[in-house]
Each structure stands twice: as C-alpha cells, then as structure tokens.
KEKE-3310 file (N, C-alpha, C; in steps of 0.2 Angstrom, whole numbers, plus 5000, padded with zeros to 4 digits):
npx = (5502:5497:5502:5491:5480:5482:5480:5467:5461:5462:5455:5442:5439:5438:5427:5416:5413:5403:5397:5383:5376:5382:5377:5363:5364:5368:5359:5347:5335:5333:5319:5316:5327:5325:5313:5316:5326:5317:5309:5317:5327:5337:5343:5350:5361:5368:5381:5385:5376:5374:5384:5380:5370:5355:5347:5337:5333:5346:5361:5369:5383:5389:5404:5412:5401:5395:5383:5373:5365:5367:5365:5352:5346:5349:5342:5329:5328:5327:5337:5345:5352:5367:5377:5394:5403:5414:5409:5398:5389:5387:5380:5368:5362:5360:5352:5340:5337:5334:5323:5314:5312:5306:5312:5322:5338:5353:5366:5382:5393:5409:5426:5432:5442:5442:5431:5422:5425:5413:5406:5412:5405:5404:5394:5389:5382:5387:5399:5401:5411:5414:5420:5432:5437:5448:5459:5459:5466:5482:5487:5483:5481:5475:5462:5457:5457:5447:5436:5436:5433:5420:5413:5402:5404:5406:5402:5402:5414:5412:5420:5422:5431:5441:5452:5469:5478:5472:5471:5484:5494:5491:5487:5473:5470:5463:5455:5454:5445:5435:5441:5451:5468:5481:5493:5507:5510:5512:5519:5518:5521:5522:5522:5518:5508:5495:5488:5472:5457:5442:5430:5416:5417:5415:5402:5398:5397:5410:5416:5414:5421:5434:5437:5436:5443:5457:5458:5468:5476:5481:5487:5484:5492:5486:5491:5494:5482:5475:5483:5482:5469:5470:5479:5471:5464:5454:5445:5448:5437:5433:5440:5438:5442:5437:5431:5429:5412:5404:5393:5400:5415:5427:5443:5445:5451:5459:5459:5446:5439:5438:5432:5432:5428:5427:5427:5423:5430:5423)
npy = (5388:5376:5372:5367:5373:5386:5386:5382:5392:5403:5398:5397:5410:5415:5407:5412:5425:5429:5418:5414:5424:5421:5408:5410:5418:5408:5397:5402:5408:5399:5392:5391:5384:5372:5367:5362:5352:5343:5339:5330:5322:5312:5315:5326:5321:5315:5307:5301:5294:5280:5274:5274:5265:5259:5272:5274:5276:5276:5282:5296:5306:5321:5327:5343:5349:5361:5370:5362:5355:5342:5334:5337:5332:5318:5316:5318:5306:5297:5296:5299:5313:5322:5337:5342:5356:5371:5383:5396:5403:5394:5385:5392:5394:5380:5375:5383:5378:5365:5366:5372:5361:5352:5343:5335:5341:5339:5350:5353:5365:5366:5364:5350:5342:5346:5340:5336:5322:5314:5316:5306:5294:5281:5275:5278:5275:5280:5290:5305:5314:5327:5335:5347:5346:5339:5347:5356:5352:5350:5338:5322:5311:5313:5317:5306:5297:5303:5300:5286:5285:5290:5281:5266:5248:5240:5252:5265:5275:5287:5296:5309:5319:5332:5327:5323:5325:5335:5345:5347:5346:5348:5360:5367:5374:5385:5379:5367:5361:5359:5353:5354:5360:5352:5355:5352:5360:5360:5354:5338:5333:5343:5350:5362:5375:5384:5400:5404:5411:5410:5396:5400:5412:5416:5417:5429:5447:5456:5467:5463:5451:5455:5459:5448:5437:5426:5408:5394:5382:5364:5353:5336:5320:5306:5294:5298:5300:5288:5280:5286:5283:5269:5268:5272:5261:5258:5248:5248:5248:5252:5262:5275:5283:5297:5305:5322:5326:5335:5339:5345:5342:5347:5346:5332:5316:5317:5313:5320:5320:5309:5295:5287:5273:5266:5255:5251:5238:5223)
npz = (5415:5403:5386:5379:5387:5384:5371:5370:5377:5368:5358:5363:5366:5353:5348:5355:5350:5341:5336:5337:5330:5317:5315:5314:5302:5293:5295:5298:5309:5325:5325:5312:5306:5314:5309:5296:5299:5306:5296:5289:5297:5297:5285:5289:5295:5286:5277:5289:5296:5292:5300:5313:5318:5325:5332:5342:5358:5362:5370:5367:5363:5356:5353:5354:5348:5343:5335:5337:5327:5322:5334:5338:5327:5329:5341:5337:5330:5340:5350:5365:5368:5370:5370:5370:5371:5370:5368:5374:5365:5355:5362:5366:5353:5350:5360:5359:5346:5349:5357:5349:5340:5348:5356:5369:5374:5380:5385:5388:5392:5391:5390:5382:5387:5400:5406:5421:5432:5434:5423:5414:5411:5406:5399:5386:5371:5359:5353:5344:5333:5322:5308:5307:5320:5327:5325:5335:5346:5355:5358:5355:5363:5376:5372:5366:5377:5385:5376:5377:5390:5391:5383:5383:5385:5370:5364:5352:5343:5331:5320:5309:5298:5290:5277:5280:5269:5262:5271:5276:5265:5251:5239:5230:5215:5202:5187:5175:5162:5171:5182:5196:5198:5206:5218:5227:5242:5255:5271:5275:5287:5296:5312:5318:5326:5319:5316:5312:5304:5313:5310:5308:5303:5290:5288:5292:5290:5281:5288:5301:5302:5302:5315:5323:5335:5332:5329:5335:5328:5326:5315:5310:5305:5296:5301:5314:5320:5319:5327:5340:5343:5343:5354:5364:5368:5360:5347:5330:5318:5305:5292:5281:5267:5258:5243:5237:5240:5233:5219:5209:5200:5205:5214:5211:5212:5224:5242:5252:5264:5278:5287:5302:5311:5327:5341:5358:5366:5373)
capx = (5497:5500:5501:5484:5476:5483:5477:5460:5458:5462:5449:5436:5437:5436:5420:5411:5413:5399:5394:5376:5374:5384:5372:5357:5365:5369:5354:5341:5333:5332:5313:5316:5331:5321:5308:5320:5328:5312:5306:5321:5332:5342:5347:5355:5367:5372:5385:5387:5370:5375:5388:5377:5366:5348:5347:5331:5335:5354:5364:5374:5386:5392:5409:5413:5395:5394:5376:5368:5361:5368:5363:5345:5343:5349:5337:5323:5328:5326:5343:5346:5358:5371:5383:5399:5406:5417:5406:5391:5385:5384:5375:5362:5358:5358:5346:5334:5335:5331:5316:5309:5311:5302:5316:5326:5345:5358:5372:5387:5397:5415:5432:5431:5447:5441:5425:5422:5425:5406:5403:5414:5400:5406:5388:5387:5383:5390:5403:5402:5415:5414:5422:5435:5438:5455:5465:5459:5470:5489:5489:5476:5480:5470:5456:5454:5456:5440:5431:5436:5429:5413:5409:5401:5406:5404:5400:5406:5416:5411:5424:5423:5435:5444:5458:5476:5481:5470:5473:5491:5498:5489:5483:5470:5469:5461:5452:5455:5440:5431:5445:5456:5475:5483:5500:5510:5513:5513:5523:5513:5524:5523:5518:5517:5502:5493:5483:5467:5450:5437:5426:5410:5418:5413:5395:5397:5399:5417:5418:5414:5426:5441:5437:5436:5449:5459:5459:5475:5475:5487:5484:5487:5492:5481:5494:5494:5475:5473:5487:5479:5463:5472:5482:5466:5461:5448:5446:5447:5432:5433:5443:5435:5444:5432:5432:5424:5405:5401:5391:5405:5421:5433:5446:5444:5457:5462:5454:5444:5437:5439:5427:5435:5424:5430:5422:5426:5429:5420)
capy = (5386:5372:5374:5365:5377:5392:5385:5381:5399:5407:5396:5399:5418:5416:5404:5416:5431:5430:5412:5414:5428:5417:5402:5413:5420:5402:5392:5405:5408:5392:5389:5390:5378:5366:5364:5359:5346:5339:5336:5325:5321:5307:5318:5331:5317:5314:5300:5298:5290:5273:5271:5275:5260:5261:5277:5274:5275:5276:5288:5298:5313:5325:5332:5349:5349:5367:5373:5357:5352:5334:5331:5338:5326:5312:5316:5317:5299:5293:5296:5303:5317:5327:5340:5345:5361:5376:5390:5397:5405:5388:5382:5396:5392:5373:5374:5386:5374:5359:5368:5373:5355:5348:5337:5337:5341:5341:5354:5354:5370:5364:5361:5343:5340:5348:5338:5333:5314:5311:5315:5301:5289:5275:5272:5281:5270:5283:5297:5308:5320:5328:5341:5352:5345:5337:5352:5360:5348:5349:5331:5318:5306:5315:5317:5299:5295:5306:5296:5280:5286:5291:5275:5260:5242:5240:5259:5266:5281:5289:5302:5311:5325:5333:5322:5327:5326:5341:5351:5348:5345:5350:5366:5366:5381:5385:5374:5365:5356:5358:5349:5359:5358:5351:5357:5350:5366:5360:5349:5333:5331:5349:5349:5368:5378:5389:5404:5405:5413:5405:5393:5403:5419:5417:5418:5436:5453:5457:5472:5460:5446:5457:5460:5442:5434:5420:5402:5391:5375:5360:5348:5329:5315:5301:5289:5300:5300:5281:5278:5289:5279:5263:5268:5273:5255:5257:5244:5251:5244:5255:5269:5276:5289:5299:5311:5327:5324:5340:5337:5347:5337:5350:5342:5325:5312:5317:5312:5326:5318:5302:5293:5282:5270:5262:5253:5249:5231:5220)
capz = (5410:5398:5379:5377:5390:5380:5364:5371:5379:5362:5354:5367:5365:5346:5347:5359:5348:5336:5333:5337:5324:5311:5314:5311:5295:5289:5295:5299:5316:5327:5323:5305:5305:5317:5304:5291:5302:5308:5290:5286:5302:5294:5280:5292:5297:5279:5277:5296:5299:5291:5305:5319:5320:5328:5338:5347:5365:5362:5373:5362:5364:5351:5356:5350:5344:5340:5335:5339:5322:5322:5340:5337:5322:5332:5346:5333:5328:5346:5354:5371:5365:5374:5367:5374:5367:5374:5367:5376:5360:5352:5366:5365:5347:5350:5365:5355:5341:5351:5360:5343:5337:5352:5358:5374:5372:5386:5382:5393:5390:5394:5387:5382:5391:5407:5409:5427:5432:5434:5416:5411:5414:5403:5397:5380:5365:5353:5353:5337:5332:5315:5304:5310:5327:5330:5325:5341:5351:5354:5359:5354:5368:5381:5369:5365:5384:5386:5372:5380:5397:5389:5379:5387:5382:5363:5362:5346:5341:5324:5319:5302:5298:5284:5276:5281:5263:5260:5276:5277:5260:5244:5237:5223:5212:5195:5184:5168:5160:5177:5187:5199:5197:5213:5219:5234:5244:5262:5274:5278:5294:5300:5319:5321:5327:5314:5317:5307:5305:5316:5305:5306:5301:5283:5288:5295:5286:5281:5293:5308:5302:5304:5322:5327:5337:5328:5332:5334:5325:5325:5310:5312:5300:5297:5306:5321:5322:5320:5333:5346:5344:5345:5360:5370:5369:5355:5342:5324:5314:5298:5290:5275:5264:5254:5239:5237:5239:5229:5213:5204:5200:5208:5218:5209:5213:5231:5247:5255:5270:5281:5292:5306:5316:5332:5346:5365:5367:5379)
cpx = (5501:5499:5494:5479:5476:5479:5469:5457:5457:5456:5442:5434:5435:5428:5415:5411:5409:5396:5387:5373:5376:5379:5366:5358:5365:5363:5347:5340:5332:5325:5313:5321:5328:5316:5311:5323:5323:5309:5310:5327:5338:5346:5352:5361:5371:5375:5386:5382:5371:5379:5386:5373:5359:5349:5342:5333:5342:5356:5370:5377:5390:5398:5411:5407:5392:5387:5371:5364:5361:5364:5355:5342:5344:5343:5330:5322:5328:5331:5342:5352:5360:5376:5388:5403:5409:5413:5399:5386:5383:5379:5368:5358:5356:5352:5339:5332:5331:5324:5311:5308:5307:5306:5321:5334:5349:5364:5376:5392:5404:5420:5431:5436:5447:5434:5426:5422:5418:5403:5406:5411:5401:5399:5385:5388:5386:5393:5404:5406:5415:5416:5425:5436:5445:5460:5464:5463:5477:5492:5483:5475:5475:5463:5453:5453:5449:5435:5430:5432:5422:5409:5408:5404:5403:5401:5405:5408:5415:5415:5425:5426:5438:5451:5464:5479:5479:5472:5480:5496:5497:5485:5480:5468:5467:5458:5454:5450:5436:5435:5451:5463:5477:5491:5502:5513:5515:5518:5518:5515:5525:5519:5517:5510:5501:5488:5479:5461:5446:5432:5420:5411:5415:5406:5393:5399:5407:5419:5418:5419:5433:5442:5437:5442:5451:5459:5466:5474:5482:5484:5488:5487:5487:5484:5494:5487:5473:5477:5484:5473:5465:5475:5477:5462:5455:5450:5444:5443:5433:5437:5442:5438:5439:5434:5428:5417:5401:5399:5396:5411:5427:5436:5446:5451:5461:5457:5453:5442:5439:5434:5431:5429:5428:5426:5426:5425:5426:5425)
cpy = (5382:5375:5373:5370:5384:5392:5385:5388:5403:5405:5397:5406:5418:5413:5408:5424:5433:5424:5412:5418:5424:5412:5405:5415:5413:5398:5395:5405:5400:5388:5387:5384:5371:5363:5360:5352:5341:5335:5330:5324:5317:5311:5323:5327:5315:5307:5297:5293:5282:5270:5271:5269:5263:5266:5277:5272:5275:5282:5290:5305:5315:5329:5337:5350:5355:5369:5368:5353:5345:5331:5332:5333:5320:5311:5315:5310:5295:5293:5301:5307:5322:5330:5343:5350:5367:5383:5391:5400:5399:5385:5386:5394:5385:5372:5377:5381:5368:5360:5369:5366:5350:5342:5339:5336:5343:5344:5356:5359:5369:5363:5354:5340:5341:5345:5335:5325:5311:5311:5309:5294:5282:5271:5275:5275:5273:5289:5299:5314:5321:5335:5346:5352:5343:5342:5357:5357:5348:5342:5327:5313:5307:5315:5310:5295:5297:5301:5290:5280:5287:5285:5269:5254:5241:5246:5260:5274:5282:5296:5303:5318:5326:5329:5326:5329:5333:5347:5352:5348:5348:5356:5365:5373:5380:5379:5373:5359:5354:5354:5354:5356:5358:5352:5355:5357:5366:5355:5344:5332:5337:5348:5356:5370:5384:5393:5405:5409:5408:5403:5397:5410:5421:5418:5425:5441:5454:5462:5468:5455:5449:5459:5454:5440:5428:5414:5399:5384:5371:5354:5342:5325:5310:5295:5291:5299:5292:5278:5280:5285:5273:5263:5269:5266:5253:5252:5247:5246:5246:5261:5270:5283:5291:5305:5316:5325:5329:5337:5339:5342:5341:5345:5334:5322:5312:5316:5319:5325:5311:5301:5287:5280:5265:5260:5251:5242:5229:5219)
cpz = (5405:5391:5377:5380:5386:5374:5365:5373:5373:5358:5357:5366:5357:5345:5351:5356:5341:5333:5332:5331:5317:5310:5311:5304:5291:5289:5296:5307:5318:5325:5316:5303:5308:5312:5298:5293:5304:5302:5288:5291:5300:5289:5283:5294:5291:5280:5284:5298:5298:5296:5312:5322:5322:5333:5343:5354:5367:5366:5369:5364:5358:5354:5351:5345:5341:5340:5336:5334:5322:5328:5340:5332:5325:5338:5343:5331:5334:5351:5360:5370:5370:5369:5372:5369:5372:5373:5369:5370:5356:5356:5366:5359:5347:5355:5362:5350:5343:5354:5354:5339:5341:5355:5364:5372:5378:5383:5388:5390:5394:5389:5387:5387:5398:5410:5416:5427:5431:5427:5412:5413:5411:5401:5390:5375:5359:5355:5346:5338:5324:5313:5308:5318:5330:5330:5331:5347:5350:5355:5359:5359:5373:5379:5369:5372:5386:5383:5375:5386:5396:5387:5384:5383:5375:5360:5356:5345:5333:5323:5311:5302:5291:5283:5277:5275:5261:5265:5277:5271:5253:5244:5230:5221:5205:5193:5177:5166:5167:5182:5189:5198:5205:5213:5227:5237:5252:5264:5278:5286:5298:5307:5322:5322:5322:5317:5311:5309:5308:5310:5303:5303:5294:5282:5290:5290:5286:5287:5300:5308:5304:5311:5326:5329:5333:5332:5331:5333:5324:5321:5311:5305:5301:5302:5313:5324:5324:5326:5339:5348:5346:5352:5366:5371:5365:5349:5335:5320:5306:5297:5283:5272:5258:5249:5240:5235:5235:5222:5207:5205:5202:5213:5217:5210:5219:5236:5251:5262:5272:5286:5296:5311:5321:5338:5353:5366:5373:5385)
residu = (MET:THR:THR:GLN:GLN:GLU:HIS:SER:GLY:ALA:ASN:GLU:ARG:ALA:TRP:ASN:SER:GLY:ALA:TYR:GLU:ALA:TRP:VAL:SER:ARG:PHE:GLY:LEU:PRO:PRO:GLU:ALA:ALA:GLU:ARG:ILE:LYS:ALA:ARG:PRO:ALA:ASP:ARG:LEU:LYS:GLY:LEU:TYR:LYS:TYR:MET:GLY:ASP:LEU:SER:GLY:LYS:LYS:VAL:VAL:ASN:LEU:LEU:GLY:SER:HIS:GLY:SER:LYS:ALA:VAL:ALA:MET:ALA:LEU:LEU:GLY:ALA:ASP:ALA:THR:VAL:VAL:ASP:ILE:ALA:SER:GLU:ASN:ALA:ARG:TYR:ALA:ARG:GLU:LEU:ALA:GLN:ALA:ALA:GLY:VAL:PRO:LEU:ARG:TYR:VAL:VAL:SER:ASP:VAL:LEU:GLU:LEU:PRO:PRO:GLU:GLU:LEU:SER:GLY:ASP:TYR:GLY:LEU:VAL:LEU:MET:GLU:PHE:GLY:ILE:LEU:HIS:TYR:PHE:THR:ASP:LEU:ALA:PRO:LEU:MET:LYS:ILE:VAL:SER:GLY:LEU:LEU:GLY:ARG:GLU:GLY:ARG:LEU:VAL:LEU:GLN:ASP:PHE:HIS:PRO:VAL:THR:THR:LYS:LEU:ILE:THR:SER:LYS:GLY:THR:THR:ALA:ASN:ILE:ARG:LYS:HIS:LYS:VAL:THR:GLY:ASP:TYR:PHE:ASP:THR:SER:ILE:THR:GLU:MET:GLU:VAL:ALA:TYR:SER:LYS:PHE:LEU:PRO:GLU:GLU:GLU:ARG:THR:LEU:LEU:PRO:LYS:VAL:GLN:LEU:ARG:TYR:TRP:THR:LEU:GLY:GLU:ILE:VAL:THR:ALA:VAL:ALA:ARG:ALA:GLY:LEU:MET:LEU:GLU:GLU:LEU:VAL:GLU:GLU:PRO:ASN:GLN:SER:SER:GLU:VAL:PHE:ASP:LYS:GLY:ILE:PRO:LYS:THR:PHE:THR:LEU:VAL:ALA:SER:LYS:PRO:LEU)
# end
C-alpha cells in the first residue's frame, strides 16, 4: 500500500463518520438548504462564479465536492453537474439536496485518484476544486493529471483554497484595535503529514467530536501548487491572492485564500 493509499484510507474513514449529521446541523435538512440555494444560486458560488463563465449547458465536475451545495447551485444555473468525492455520507446529503432543488446531479463516490479510465472523458468545460482540497494529497502531480484528463480543450480549472501563508506559516491571536496579532510559528517548507480533526467536526456536539477518526493532511506551498498545474500541461490564466473576506478586520494584511484559474490549451 502506498503512502497516498494509506492517507486516503484514513481520510475516507473520517469523512464517513458523521458527515451527514454535521451537514444537517450546519445547513438544515436538504429540503431547507435547497430552498435557500434555489432563491440565489449564484450567491452560493460566491467569488467563484465570476471565473466560471456561462454555465448554461456546460459540463462541470466538482472534485471533492462534499455536500454538493456548489454543484447544485451550478445545476440550477444550467450546468450538467457531477461531483466526485470519497464519502458516501456526503453523497447522501448531496443527492437529497439535488432532489429537493429539482435538478439532476451525478455523484461519483470514489477516491479522485482511483477514477476509472472511462471517467476521464476529456469533455468537461469546468473542473472546480474549492477550500480544503489539496491537503488530502501527498503528491499533486497525479491529481493534476486527473484534472487534465477530465477537461476538454479550452476547459477551465478553477481552484480556490486557503493560502499557504495562513495554513503553513502564520498564527493569528488576540486583537488590538480589532486587528489580530500575527506571529510566524510554522515552517513554510515543511513537508510532513499532520493529523487533524475532520473539517465538519465543528458542527457536531463535543461528545461526538472526540470519537471521530482524524484526517491526515499535507500542506503545500504556493510554488508547489502552481508548478503542479503547469506540469500537467494546463495554462495558468490567473492567480489571485485574497484577504480575509469577513466584514471584520481580523487577519488584516495577510493573504487568507487564493484563486487559481488555468485552462487546457487547444
């Protein structure tokens, strides 16, 4: 068994240990959540929407698409939407969400790196990956090869994630005049794998959180991410580093997220 397989196995166990319950706690039952998305589907995509182009009739796939909210929003905007995710609990919530929203949604329960060859159809107009995705991979090259295999010519990758400066380097604590104090506590070039609580655990009661399996995460530098995209033969169109989007001014002055847009050349 490879390091990635061990890594994926641990993460699959964690993501199938209460995710459905967590999404109900966070978003409400699927029919409730669906009504909110139906009212303003573009808003559910937030800052990603402007990079997607016209979604009407476009074949899109959300890799590690979790509870399916983004995919359902894209389907409501006319896209032919697919999700690939390792967790059956995520799939259950997403399928119920899509049914309640009245849109078709194809959900493939699979490790992204183990998609069968027939799934790499080379005709997707958009591959979306967003927030807390890349750290599940011990090597980005195979992931970007999958992305390239999914995309059709001139198809676009839209990747939005937490900025490595925040995830790898800086700790923000305390406030002075509503501004957090930043301290360099990490090693930007650290390549180790870290054991952490699964992301949805914060939406569950404390007594349940302590029983959940942990996830294993490997954080990447911005240079490593851009290089992996380029080596997969994708053309970088835009790399935007973004501050904290909160209405509060906490974490002012450091990048909190980034958005990378790349396309498959003709």
